[in-house]
C-alpha positions in Angstrom: -9.3 9.0 8.0 -9.3 9.6 4.3 -7.8 7.2 1.8 -4.6 9.1 1.1 -3.7 9.4 4.8 -4.3 5.8 5.1 -1.9 4.8 2.3 0.7 7.4 3.5 0.8 5.3 6.6 0.7 2.0 4.5 3.9 3.1 2.5 5.7 1.1 1.1 3.3 -2.0 1.2 -0.4 -2.5 1.8 -0.4 -6.3 2.3 -3.2 -8.1 0.5 -4.2 -10.8 3.2 -6.4 -13.8 2.6 -7.8 -15.3 5.9 -8.9 -18.9 5.5 -9.2 -19.7 9.1 -10.3 -17.2 11.8 -7.5 -18.4 14.1 -5.0 -17.0 11.6 -6.2 -13.4 11.6 -4.6 -11.8 14.7 -1.3 -13.8 14.6 -0.9 -12.7 11.0 -1.6 -9.1 11.6 0.8 -9.3 14.6 3.4 -10.9 12.5 3.2 -8.0 9.8 3.1 -5.3 12.5 6.3 -6.8 14.0 8.0 -6.4 10.7 6.9 -2.7 10.3 3.7 -3.0 8.4 0.7 -1.5 10.4 -2.1 -1.3 7.6 -3.9 -4.4 6.4 -6.2 -5.1 3.7 -8.2 -8.3 4.5 -9.8 -9.6 1.3 -13.5 -10.5 1.3 -12.6 -13.8 -0.5 -13.4 -16.2 2.5 -16.4 -16.8 4.8 -14.6 -15.6 7.9 -13.1 -12.2 6.4 -15.4 -9.9 8.1 -15.0 -11.7 11.5 -11.2 -11.4 10.9 -11.6 -7.7 10.4 -13.4 -7.5 13.7 -10.8 -9.6 15.5 -7.8 -7.6 14.2 -9.4 -4.3 15.1 -10.2 -5.5 18.7 -6.7 -6.9 19.2 -4.9 -4.2 17.4 -6.8 -0.8 17.7 -3.7 1.2 16.9 -3.4 -0.5 13.5 -5.5 0.4 10.3 -7.5 -2.5 9.0 -9.6 -2.5 5.7 -11.7 -4.9 3.6 -10.4 -5.8 0.2 -12.2 -7.4 -2.8 -15.3 -5.2 -2.2 -17.3 -5.7 -5.4 -20.9 -5.0 -4.5 -22.7 -2.0 -2.9 -24.4 -4.5 -0.6 -21.1 -5.3 1.0 -20.5 -1.6 2.2 -22.9 -2.0 5.2 -21.3 -5.2 6.4 -17.8 -3.8 6.0 -18.7 -0.8 8.0 -20.4 -2.9 10.7 -17.3 -5.1 10.9 -15.3 -1.9 11.8 -13.3 -1.6 8.7 -11.2 1.7 8.4 -11.4 1.6 4.6 -12.2 -0.6 1.7 -10.5 -1.5 -1.5 -12.2 -2.6 -4.8 -10.7 -4.5 -7.9 -12.9 -2.3 -10.1 -15.5 0.5 -9.8 -19.2 0.8 -10.8 -21.3 3.9 -10.3 -23.5 2.0 -7.8 -20.4 1.1 -5.8 -18.9 4.5 -5.8 -22.2 6.2 -4.9 -23.0 3.7 -2.0 -19.4 4.2 -0.5 -19.9 8.0 -0.7 -23.3 7.6 0.9 -22.0 5.8 3.8 -19.0 7.8 4.1 -16.6 4.7 3.6 -13.0 5.5 2.6 -12.9 3.5 -0.7 -9.9 3.0 -2.9 -11.6 2.0 -6.3 -9.9 -0.3 -8.8 -9.2 1.2 -12.3 -7.4 -0.1 -15.4 -8.2 2.4 -18.1 -8.4 6.2 -18.5 -12.1 6.0 -18.7 -12.2 4.1 -15.3 -10.2 7.0 -14.0 -12.5 9.6 -15.3 -15.6 7.8 -13.9 -14.0 7.6 -10.4 -13.1 11.4 -10.6 -16.6 12.1 -11.5 -17.7 10.5 -8.2 -15.0 12.5 -6.3 -12.3 9.9 -6.0 -8.7 10.9 -6.4 -6.8 7.9 -4.9 -7.2 4.8 -7.1 -6.0 1.3 -7.3 -4.4 0.3 -10.6 -5.5 -3.3 -10.9 -4.2 -5.6 -12.2 -1.0 -3.5 -12.3 1.5 -5.8 -14.2 -1.1 -6.9 -16.6 -2.1 -3.3 -17.3 1.5 -2.5 -18.4 2.2 -1.3 -14.8 4.7 1.3 -14.8 4.4 2.5 -18.3 0.5 2.9 -17.7 1.1 5.0 -14.6 3.5 7.3 -16.4 1.0 7.7 -19.1 -1.8 8.5 -16.8 0.2 11.1 -14.8 -0.1 13.4 -18.0 -4.0 13.8 -18.2 -4.6 13.2 -14.6 -1.8 15.0 -12.7 -3.7 15.1 -9.4 -4.6 11.5 -9.2 -2.7 9.1 -6.8 -2.4 5.4 -7.2 -1.9 2.2 -5.3 -0.9 -0.4 -8.0 -1.6 -4.0 -7.1 -1.3 -7.2 -9.0 2.0 -8.9 -9.9 4.2 -6.7 -7.7 6.9 -8.0 -5.6 10.2 -7.1 -4.1 11.9 -7.5 -7.5 9.7 -4.6 -9.2 8.4 -2.7 -6.3 11.0 0.2 -6.6 9.9 0.8 -10.1 6.4 1.7 -9.0 7.5 3.4 -5.9 9.8 5.8 -7.8 6.7 7.3 -9.5 5.4 10.5 -8.3 1.7 9.3 -8.5 2.2 6.2 -6.6 1.4 6.5 -2.9 2.0 2.7 -1.9 1.8 -0.6 -3.5 -0.3 -3.6 -2.8 1.0 -6.9 -2.6 0.7 -10.5 -1.1 4.4 -11.5 -1.2 4.8 -10.5 2.4 2.2 -12.9 3.6 2.2 -15.8 1.3 -0.6 -18.4 1.7 1.7 -21.4 2.6 3.3 -19.5 5.4 0.0 -18.4 6.8 -1.5 -21.8 6.5 1.6 -23.3 8.5 1.6 -20.6 11.0 5.2 -19.5 10.1 4.8 -16.1 11.6 8.5 -15.4 12.3 9.1 -15.9 8.4 6.2 -13.4 7.6 7.7 -10.9 10.1 11.0 -11.3 8.2 9.4 -10.7 4.8 7.6 -7.7 6.0 10.8 -6.2 7.6 12.8 -6.9 4.5 10.2 -5.2 2.4 10.1 -2.1 4.7 13.9 -1.8 4.9 14.4 -2.2 1.2 11.6 0.2 0.1 11.7 2.8 2.7 11.8 6.5 1.5 15.2 8.0 1.2 
């Protein structure tokens, strides 16, 4: 599945998930799915992240599970072996872009400048992650990028919540938004899955296409 199809299914929110304990992985994914979110980005910020992807994929094969915070070409092989459907990076180096292409991994590379966008285009990528979105002047930056890059689509991430999500989703070059507010760390740590389901449901209802 290519990246744009993945994010079309992820609309409106691609949750940015941090799994500190492996036992949290499947219950968290199930809680999000119960709220209407079926595409997950499990960040490689913890030791159990790759195992978490494997467990979510095994327990919920109909959902789409990806690896986030991919920062090195060396991680591509491990991500694929874990069964990830896609990967997301906070940035993009030529080596990372080339390796993802070589191994046929659907990667959403991170960009924050026009030069970053051009580099991604040169490697064949047209769906990108604007990161950090709010710190990169978010909506204004995306509007500016739409002029010189009319065929490029974005998944902005960083500083986005329910309070400003509609500002991003109203833009024609935004496919979905990334965010962690639907699965805050304190709720995950305490296993408050019903509250996460509620947050996911509120986001889907509030941001659904009209």
